[in-house]
N, C-alpha and C positions, 0 to 999 in steps of 0.2 A: 343160551345165557351162560352156561358153565364154560364154554369155549371162550366167550368174550371176557369172562372174569379171569381165566387163566392167561389169556393174551395180555390183559391189562396188568396182571401181576408181573408177568415177564418183562413188560415194558418198564414198569416201575422199578423192578430190580436192576434192569440194564441201566436205566437212567441214574439210579442211585450209585451203582458201581462206577459209572463214568465220572460222576461228580467226585466220588471218593478218590479215584485215580488222579484226577486233575488237581484236587486239593493236596494230595499226598506229594506229588512230585511233578512240577512243570518242567519242560525240557530245558537243558543247559546248553549254552553256546559260549565257547571259550575263544578269547582273542588275546594275543600277545603283541604288545605295541612297544617298539623301540623309538623313543623320542630323541632326536638328534638335531644338530644344526646342519644346514646344507646351503647351497647356493642356487638361486633361481633368478630369472629375469622377467617377472610378471609384466612390467612396463618397459621392457627392453633394456633395463639397467641392472647389471648383476648386483645382487644384494643377499645378505644373510637371511635365511628363512628357517622356520622350525618344521621338521619333517616327522611324520609318523610312518614307520616302516619304509622310509625313503620316499613317501608320497606327499605332495602338496597340491591341493588340500589333502587332508587325511582320509583314510578309508571310510567308506559308508558302512554303518551298522544296519543290517537288515534283520528286524526282529518281529515277533508276534506278541499280541497281548499275553501278559503273565509269564513270558519266557524269563528264565534266569540268564542274565547277561553278565559274563565274567570277563573283565578286561584287566590284564596284568600289564601295568605301565612301568617300563624301565626308563628312568630319567637319566639320560646321557648328556644333559646340558650342564652348564657350570653354575647353575643357580637353582633354588627350589622351584617346584612345578606342581600344578594341580589342574585338573580338568573338571568342568561342570557339564551336566547333561541337561541342556536348557529345555525346560518343559516337562521333564520326567519328574513325577511327583514323589517318588521314594516313600511310599506310604509307611509310616512308623519308623522310617529309616533314614533320617537326615545325615547319618554317618557316611553316606555315599554321595552327598550332594556336591562336594568338590569346591566349596567356598571357604574363605579364610576364617569365617565364623563357626564352621562346623568341623574342619579337618586341619591337621598339621600338614604342611606341604611335603611332598616327596623330596628328600635331600638329593643333591647331585650324586650320581653313581649308585643310587638305591632304587628299589621298586616298591610298588604298592598294587594290590589287586582289588579293584572295584567289583562289587557284586550287587547288582540291582535288578529289580523287576519292574517293567512298565505295567503295574498292576491295574487292571480294569482301564487301560488306556489304549487308544489307537491314534494314528495320525503322523504328522510330519514335524520333526524336531531336528536339532543339531547339537553338537558339543563344541566346546572351545575352552582355552586355558583362562583361568581367573587370576593367576599369579602375575605380578609385575605388569608389564605391558606386552606380555607374550602374544596376546591376541593379534597384535599388529604384525606379527611375524608368521602366523599360520597356526598349525596344530588344531584347526577346526575341520569339521566334516559333518556329513548328513547322518541322521538317525531316524529311521522309519520304523513305525510300529504297525504291522498289518493286523487286520481283523482275523479272529479265529475262523476256521472254515465253516463252522455251524452258525455263525452270526451273519445275517444278511447285510449286504452293502448296497446302498441306494444308487448303484450304477453298474453297468455291465463290466465284466472283467476286461481290463485294458490289454492291449497287445504287449505293452512293456511299461516299466515304471522308472522314470528318470528323476534324478535329483539335480536341481539347479541352485548353486550357491552364488549369490551376488553380494558384492561388498565394495566399499571404498578402499583405497590402498595408498600407502605412503612409500616413497622410495627411501626415506630415511629409516634407519634401523629401529628396532623396538627399544634398544638401549638409548639411542639419541632422543626418541620421543619421550621416554621416561625422564631423561635429564631436563627436557623442556618443562615438563609438568612439575618436577621436583624444584625447579628454579623459579616457579611461579608464573610461567607463561603457558599459553595454549599450544596445541599441536599445529594450529593453522588449518588450512584447507587441504583436502587430500590431493594427491597427484594424478589419480586415475581411478577407473572402475574395472573390476574383474568379474568374469563369469567362469565359475569352476577353476579359479586360479589363473585365468588367462585374459589378456586384453586382445580382442580381435583386431586384425589389421584392416579388414573391410575392403581389401583390394582384390578379392577372388583367390588369394593364396591360402586362406585359412582352411585347416582340416575341420571336418564336421565334428561337433561335440556329440550329436545324436543322429541316428538315421530313422526314417519313417517309412512305413509301407502304405501305399495308396489305399484309402478307405478304412484304415484301422484307427482305433482310438488309443490314446496314450495318457497315462497318469504322469503329471509333471508336478514335482514338489519344489516350490520356490521359497528359499529362505534368505533373508538379509542377515549375513553373518559379519557385517562390517563393524567399524569403530564408532561412527557418529552420524552417518548421512542417510536420510530417507531416500529410497530409490523407487523409480517407476520401471515396471517390467512389461514388455509387450512382444508380440511375435508378428512379423510381417504377414499380412493377409489371413491371419488365423484368429478366430475368437477363442477365448479361454472360458470354459464353464467351471465356475468355482464350486467345488463339492465338499471341501474340508478346510478347516482353519484351526491350527494349533490343537488338534485333538477332538474337534467337534465337526460332525456333518452339518452342512449349512444348506439353506434353500439354494437351488441350483440356478443361478443367473449367469448370463453370458457377459463377458467384459472384453473390451478392446485392449485395456491396460489395467494394471493393478499397482497401487501405491503400497510398497512393502517397507514398513518402518523398521528400524534396527531391532533385531531380536525376533522378528515375526516370520511365520511360515504360512504359506497358502498351498493347498492342494487343488490342482485344476485338471480337467480333462480337455485334451486337445485332439481334435479330429483331423486326420490327414486327408482333407477333402479339396485341396487345391491342385493346380497344375503341377505335375511331378518335376521338381527342380530344386534349387537351393533357396532357403529363406533365412533371414536374420532374426535371431532373438536380440532384443535391445534392452539394456539396462542403463538408465540415466539418472542423474541426481535431481532431487527436488529441493526447492526453497533455497538454492544458492544463486547468487547474482550471476556467476559464470558457470553454466551447466557443463558437466562432464558426462561422457557416455562411452559405452563400449558395445561390441556385438559378439554374438556366438552363432555358429552356423548350424542349421538343421538341413539335412539332405534327404530327399526322397530316394528310396531304392530304385535304381534304373532311371532316375530323372536326368534330364538334359537341360542345361541352362544354368547360368550363374544367378546369384541373388541380385535383386534390383538394388542399386545404390541409393534409391529413394527410401529413406527410413521413415517409419510411422512417427508422427509428431508426439511429443510428450504433453500432458496436460499442464496448465499454468495455474498457480495460486493454491492456497490451502483450502479455500472454500470448496473447490472441486473434490479435494481429498476427504473433507468432512462429509460431503454428500455421499461419497462412495462408502465411507464407514457406516452411514445410516442405512445403506442398502443391504448390509450384511444381516442375515437372520438365521437363527438356530432352526435346524430341521427337526420339528417336534415329533414327527412320526418315525424317523429313522432310528435304528439301534446303533449304539456306539460299540463299546467293548462288551456290553451285556445284552441279552435278548430284549430287555424291556426298552420301550421307546425313550429317547432323550427327554421328550416333553412330559414324561410322567413325574419329573421333579419340578414342583411348582414353586420356584424360588420367590416369585412375586407375592406369595401369600404368607411369607415368614416375617415375623416382627423383628425390626432392627433393634439390637440391644446396645450398640455402641457405634458412634460416628467418629472417625479419625480423619482429620483434614491434614494433608501433607502439602506444604507450600515449598516449591523449589526456588532457591535464590543463589546468588553468587556474591562474593565480596573478597576483600583482602585481609589477611592476618599476617602481621609482621612483613607487610609488603608483598606477600605471595598470594596468588589466586587460590581460592578454595570455593567449592560448591557445597551447598547445605540443603537439608530438609528441615523445615520448621525451626530454623536457627541453629541446628547442630550439623557439623561437618564430621562425618563418621571417620574414625581411624581404627584399624585392626590391631588389637593388642597381641603381644607375643603368644599368649595363651588363647587358643580359640574359645570363643564365647560358650559354645556348647560343652566343651571339655571342662571349663571353669564351673559351669552350672552342674554338670554331672558329678564332678568330684567334690562339690561342696565348697568351692573357693570363689564363687561368683563375686562376693563382696570385696575381694581383693583385686578384681579385674574390671568390673563395670557396675553401673547403677541402672536399674530399670526405670523406664518412663520419665526420662529427663526432658522430653518434649511434651507440650500440652496437646490434647486432642483437638483443641480449637485455638491455635496460637494467635497471640496479638501481634500487631505490626512491630512493636518494640522487640518481642521475642524473635521474630523473623529476621530483623535487621542486625541484631547483635549476635553474630556468628561465633560459636565456640567449637573447638575440636575435642571430641571425646567419643568413645564407643556409644552408639545410638541403638538401644534395645527397648522394644515395646513388650510388655507382658500382656498376653491376651489369653483370656479364660477359654479353656477347652470347650468346643462345641457351641460357642456363641456365634450369632449371625451378625456380621459386622459390615458397616458401610464405610468405605474408604474413598475420600475425595482427593484427587490430585489437582492442585491449583497452580497454574503456570502464569506468573506475572511477567515472564520474560518474552523476548522477541523471536525465540527459536522453538522449533517443534521438539517436544520431549517424548521419550518412549520408556515406559515403565514395565518392569517384570517382577513377578512374585514366584519364588521357588516353592515347591511343595504342594501347590494348589492350582486349580483353575478357578476363575471367577467370572461373574456375569458383568460384562461391560455395558451398563444400562444407559449411559448418556455421555456424550461429549458435546459441550456447548460453549459459545463465546461468553465472556464476562466473568463475574465472580459468583461462586456458589452460595446459595442460601437454602434453608430447609424447604422453602416454597418451590424450589426447582424440582423437587421430587415428583411433582405432578407431570413432569415431562419424561420421567423414566420409562424405559421399555421394560415392563414387568411381565411380559409374556414370552418373547422369543429372542432376547438378547443372546449373543453368542457366548458360550462358555469357553474361555481362553486364558492364556497366562501373560499376555502383554496388552498394553493399551497405550495409544499415542495421545498426547495432549498438545493441541495447536497453540500458537502464540496468543497470549491474553485470553486463554480458555481454561476450562476445567473438565475433568472426567470423573465419573462416579462408577465404582464397582461394588458388587455385593457378593459375599461368600460366607460360608460356615467354616470356621477354623476348627476342623475336626481331625487334623493330621498333626499329632504331637511332634515336636522337634524345634529346632532353631532354624528359621527360614529367612532367607535374604530377600528384601524388597529393594530393588536397585534401578538406577538409571541404566538403560542399555547403551547410552552414550559413554564410551570407555573412558574418556578423559574426565567426564563428570563423576563417574563411579570411582575412578582412581583418586580423585581429589575430594571425595567425601560425600557424594550424593547417593547415599544408600543407608539402609538401616536393617535391623534384624527383628523378627517377630518371634518371641519365645512362647511356645504353646506347651505347657507342662501337663503331664498326666496327673490328675488330682489324687489317684489311688496308687501311683507308681506301678501300673499294671502292664503286663506284656500284651494285653489286649489293645493298649493304646500306643506303645512304643517298645522297640527292641532295645536290649542292652547293647552297650558298646561292643562291637566285634573284637575278638581276641587279636585280630590282625591289625587293628587300628593303630596308627602312629600316635605317640604322645610327645608333647613339647611344652616349653614354657614352664609354668609353675607345677604342672602335673607330669613332667617328663619322667620322673623316677617313681611315681606312685604306682602301687600294685593295682591291677585291674579289679574292678568291682562289678557286681551285678545287682543293682538296687531294685530293678523291676522284677516282679514275680507274678505268678498266677497266669491264667490264660482265659 
């Protein structure tokens, strides 16, 4: 008995010491990025692109839960620049989010050091620029967050871990595309599709993007980093076992192909169980009258034989895509970033305290195209919204809650341009409904959070539709697509204080106003809820010359 007690005490002490060590200081990983213009020919036409350390796409960030990621970004462009870390929640720390509502852009010739933690997160993400139309020129890349060694993962360790970035691409420069939008016209259709910055020739001359060993399994992270186009991804002769989606482990089903909407990331396991030779990965557009496609080559080590020119066919129509969405389920028994099972959080039993319906529309103001949410087309003021709020000058920059939670048809039709900011009470459980009256697929993203995508259905939303919600195992994620003439419902607790962007992942829609911000304030101005503005943060607009303040206190 005494020996057992002593062993238990030692174990408890060791466990406590480990926790203290982890809490005291998680590992730091430093990156220095030089952002420059360069020339590349992704579709065979030389054009200006944006490089990070000379790379297009940019370098992958390989991280682990709770790591401190330090990225010192030197802006060598001729205009201001910002990067957002799509899907990273920045707990209590929207100061690192990289959107126009939270940060001043990095001026030309200057630098800024991002410091963030993927706190209690795992999964597949990416980063991209939010300023101007820079996303159309590059500066995007993969961001993976691995599980800590002591946290079990619901699949065997793969032989390797590959990131596949798929996107639509324009041969026109980002400045030309911006001029189109500023003049009131759309960007039009893309000119091609890329896989990891390249368009495959498909004639046997392509170099392999990845190599496989016969009989081994591989983790493949697929992200749609494009501007506006939903894409379907598939691999010749190979099934993809879906294991993770935007930071959540999911029930492991096999798929021949996956629809990946703009801003979304999927993690799959691919087994190299076919004849050793070359095979094509294929990415092709969805929901366009004239489909575009490209290929990327996989090569088995020691394999002999070229890839078959017979490419696997893409699915047709959005009903197929909707059915695939319904097949995605949260893995209730798997651990994510913490040891406890994902399913221990029973979101379906929490009472909804507020319902916000967001209706996307488009129209013309002074003859120019604008996109709106519930009748308001957002514009970014010179003073970032968070800084205006923090320094007590919000009333000079924006008004809260200028849209109705349940907008009327008249409110939706009469579009006005101004900053669109919702005030949301800390720790309330909110239902957000995205209603799409248009004929194109929408993709919506929320910074600072993950949410439960409980339903996507045709028609118009009414409270009676709640009976169709998945209240047991909807996937916790940060993007959701809404099909034409459909709606989507998400549920979440707004427990992360800050100023958080809700945006269309369609870049031209976001640029022309289809976004808003959710302000979640700490009621007690406590450091338990939110960090003070870092000393290194840039200041601009009305607060440019104001001295730094530290209004949050306590712990």
